[in-house]
C-alpha positions in Angstrom: -82.1 -63.5 -4.2 -81.8 -59.7 -4.4 -79.7 -57.6 -2.1 -80.1 -54.0 -1.1 -77.3 -51.7 -0.1 -73.7 -51.3 -1.3 -70.8 -53.6 -1.0 -67.5 -52.5 0.6 -65.8 -52.5 -2.8 -68.4 -50.0 -4.2 -68.0 -47.7 -1.3 -64.1 -47.8 -1.5 -64.3 -47.0 -5.3 -66.6 -44.1 -4.7 -64.4 -42.7 -2.0 -61.4 -43.1 -4.3 -63.1 -41.1 -7.1 -64.0 -38.4 -4.6 -60.4 -38.2 -3.4 -59.1 -37.9 -6.9 -61.5 -35.1 -7.8 -60.6 -33.3 -4.6 -56.9 -33.7 -5.4 -57.5 -32.0 -8.8 -59.7 -29.3 -7.4 -57.5 -28.1 -4.5 -54.7 -26.6 -6.7 -57.3 -24.7 -8.7 -58.9 -23.4 -5.5 -55.5 -22.3 -4.2 -54.7 -20.5 -7.4 -58.1 -18.7 -7.4 -57.6 -17.8 -3.7 -54.1 -16.4 -4.3 -55.3 -14.4 -7.3 -58.2 -12.9 -5.3 -55.8 -12.0 -2.5 -53.5 -10.4 -4.9 -56.3 -8.3 -6.4 -57.5 -7.2 -3.0 -54.0 -6.3 -1.8 -53.2 -4.3 -4.9 -56.5 -2.4 -4.6 -55.8 -1.6 -1.0 -52.3 -0.3 -1.7 -53.5 1.8 -4.7 -56.3 3.2 -2.5 -53.9 4.2 0.2 -51.7 6.0 -2.4 -54.8 7.8 -3.7 -55.8 8.7 -0.1 -52.3 10.3 0.6 -52.5 12.1 -2.8 -55.9 13.5 -1.9 -54.8 14.5 1.6 -51.8 16.3 0.2 -53.8 18.2 -2.4 -56.4 19.2 0.3 -53.5 20.2 2.6 -55.0 18.1 5.4 -53.3 19.2 8.7 -51.4 21.8 6.6 -48.7 19.2 5.6 -47.6 17.0 2.8 -48.7 13.4 2.9 -47.2 10.1 1.7 -47.6 6.4 1.6 -45.1 3.7 2.7 -45.6 0.1 1.6 -43.9 -2.5 3.7 -44.2 -6.2 4.2 -47.7 -6.8 5.4 -48.7 -3.1 5.9 -49.2 0.1 4.1 -49.0 3.4 6.0 -50.6 6.7 5.0 -48.5 9.3 6.8 -48.4 13.1 7.4 -45.0 14.6 6.7 -42.4 15.2 4.0 -41.0 11.6 4.3 -41.8 8.4 6.2 -38.7 8.9 8.4 -39.7 12.4 9.4 -43.5 11.8 9.6 -45.9 12.7 12.5 -46.6 9.2 13.8 -49.7 10.4 15.6 -51.4 10.9 12.2 -50.4 7.5 10.7 -53.2 5.4 9.1 -52.0 1.8 8.9 -53.7 -0.9 6.8 -52.8 -4.5 7.3 -52.2 -6.5 4.2 -51.5 -10.2 3.4 -48.7 -11.4 5.6 -47.0 -13.1 2.6 -46.7 -9.9 0.7 -43.3 -9.1 -0.9 -42.8 -5.5 -2.1 -40.2 -4.5 -4.7 -39.5 -1.3 -6.5 -40.6 2.0 -5.0 -41.9 1.6 -1.4 -42.5 5.2 -0.5 -44.5 7.9 -2.3 -44.3 11.4 -0.9 -46.8 14.0 -2.2 -46.3 17.8 -2.1 -49.0 19.8 -0.3 -51.5 21.6 -2.7 -50.1 20.3 -6.0 -50.1 16.6 -5.0 -47.1 16.0 -7.1 -44.8 13.2 -5.9 -41.2 13.9 -5.0 -40.4 11.1 -7.5 -42.4 8.9 -9.8 -42.0 5.2 -9.5 -43.3 1.7 -9.9 -44.2 -0.8 -7.2 -44.5 -4.6 -7.7 -46.5 -6.6 -5.2 -46.0 -10.4 -5.0 -48.0 -13.0 -3.1 -46.9 -16.6 -3.6 -46.5 -16.9 -7.4 -48.8 -14.0 -8.3 -47.4 -10.5 -9.0 -49.1 -7.2 -9.9 -47.5 -3.8 -10.5 -48.6 -0.2 -10.6 -46.9 3.1 -11.4 -47.3 6.6 -9.9 -46.5 9.1 -12.6 -45.0 12.7 -12.2 -48.5 14.1 -11.6 -49.2 11.6 -8.8 -51.7 9.6 -10.8 -51.7 5.8 -10.6 -51.4 4.0 -13.9 
């Protein structure tokens, strides 16, 4: 006598194998997702710094420009410093909410020359992934 179909044991074994494979795959997926988020966040911050540098060199609104990087946001601002900026000209970009910023958080660029008031390095961290960049004395990101 031949039977067609699957037994309960066979179905449970297959479900167990799928659960084990999913258990191994999830940590890899999480690591890839965190890495992709880190790359996108770093590129966004670097682009904001370049934007402020370009605005300062072009003397947009006749003022110096700068960038402030905080937890979850980066602000491109018009003014000599973040504290004394013209808030009506702020351009704010939202970043990953788990972002931790260390090092230099504010870059201020002089009008026309685009030179920063001070060079510095910024480290961005999301979960266990970190990425750093440096703004040199000419205002160029390295």
